[in-house]
C-alpha positions in Angstrom: 0.0 0.0 0.0 1.3 3.4 -1.0 1.2 6.2 1.6 -1.6 8.7 0.9 0.7 11.8 0.7 3.2 10.2 -1.6 3.1 11.3 -5.3 3.8 7.8 -6.4 0.2 6.8 -5.8 -1.1 9.3 -8.4 1.6 8.2 -10.9 0.7 4.5 -10.3 -3.0 5.3 -11.0 -2.2 7.2 -14.2 0.2 4.5 -15.4 -2.5 1.8 -14.9 -5.3 4.0 -16.4 -7.3 4.1 -13.2 -9.2 7.0 -11.6 -9.9 7.5 -8.0 -13.6 6.9 -8.5 -12.7 3.3 -9.6 -11.0 2.7 -6.2 -14.0 4.4 -4.4 -16.4 2.1 -6.2 -14.3 -1.0 -5.3 -14.2 0.0 -1.7 -18.0 0.6 -1.5 -18.6 -2.8 -3.1 -16.2 -4.4 -0.7 -18.0 -2.7 2.3 -21.4 -3.8 1.1 -20.2 -7.4 0.6 -18.5 -7.3 4.0 -21.7 -6.1 5.6 -23.6 -9.0 4.1 -21.0 -11.4 5.4 -19.6 -12.4 2.0 -16.9 -9.8 1.7 -13.3 -10.1 2.9 -13.0 -6.7 4.5 -10.0 -6.0 2.4 -9.1 -6.0 -1.3 -8.0 -9.5 -2.4 -5.8 -9.8 -5.4 -7.0 -12.4 -7.9 -4.7 -15.4 -8.0 -2.5 -15.7 -11.1 -3.6 -18.2 -13.6 -1.4 -21.3 -13.8 0.8 -21.9 -16.8 -1.3 -24.9 -17.7 -4.5 -22.8 -17.6 -2.9 -20.1 -19.8 -1.8 -22.8 -22.3 -5.2 -24.4 -22.2 -7.0 -21.1 -22.9 -4.6 -20.4 -25.8 -5.2 -23.9 -27.3 -9.0 -23.5 -26.9 -8.9 -20.2 -28.8 -6.6 -21.7 -31.5 -9.0 -24.7 -31.8 -12.0 -22.4 -32.4 -10.1 -20.4 -35.0 -9.0 -23.6 -36.8 -12.6 -25.0 -36.7 -13.9 -21.9 -38.3 -11.2 -22.1 -41.0 -12.0 -25.7 -41.6 -15.7 -24.9 -42.0 -14.9 -22.2 -44.6 -12.6 -24.6 -46.5 -15.2 -27.3 -46.6 -17.8 -24.8 -47.9 -15.4 -23.6 -50.6 -14.6 -27.2 -51.5 -18.3 -28.0 -51.8 -18.9 -25.0 -54.0 -15.9 -25.9 -56.2 -17.2 -29.5 -56.6 -20.6 -28.2 -57.6 -19.1 -25.8 -60.1 -17.0 -28.6 -61.6 -20.0 -30.9 -61.9 -21.9 -28.2 -63.7 -19.1 -27.5 -66.1 -18.8 -31.2 -66.9 -22.5 -31.3 -67.5 -22.3 -28.3 -69.9 -19.3 -29.8 -71.7 -21.1 -33.2 -72.2 -24.2 -31.4 -73.5 -22.1 -29.3 -75.8 -20.5 -32.4 -77.3 -23.8 -34.2 -78.0 -26.1 -31.3 -79.0 -25.9 -29.4 -82.3 -26.7 -25.8 -81.6 -28.9 -24.0 -84.1 -27.4 -21.2 -86.0 -28.2 -17.8 -84.6 -26.6 -15.8 -87.4 -29.0 -13.8 -89.6 -26.5 -14.0 -92.5 -27.4 -16.2 -95.3 -24.9 -19.0 -96.0 -25.0 -18.2 -99.7 -23.5 -14.7 -98.9 -20.5 -16.2 -97.1 -17.7 -18.1 -99.0 -15.8 -21.1 -97.6 -13.4 -18.9 -95.7 -16.2 -17.1 -93.7 -15.8 -13.9 -95.8 -18.7 -12.0 -97.1 -18.9 -12.1 -100.9 
């Protein structure tokens, strides 16, 4: 605990991005909990997470990210497969069907080289 008249208390609060009203609210909350019998009567620092817990949390987050990436990849693969099947179907129908001529030019006006006469 820093002494009240020391300037290091203010610099600590500024460095940590805290305001005095934060501390006041924490104290009020602690007093209320203490009056109800569930408080500690003093501020208790949260225990540090173990190395295993930190690693577990990191792996869980990585797993979620990889699962989302896998879902996107599967969807892309499914779309690609459907596009491939459609292209194969179109290629097969183009091989078997004779498309009607859509040109309005008469064949007697075009010589064998495709040039108008």
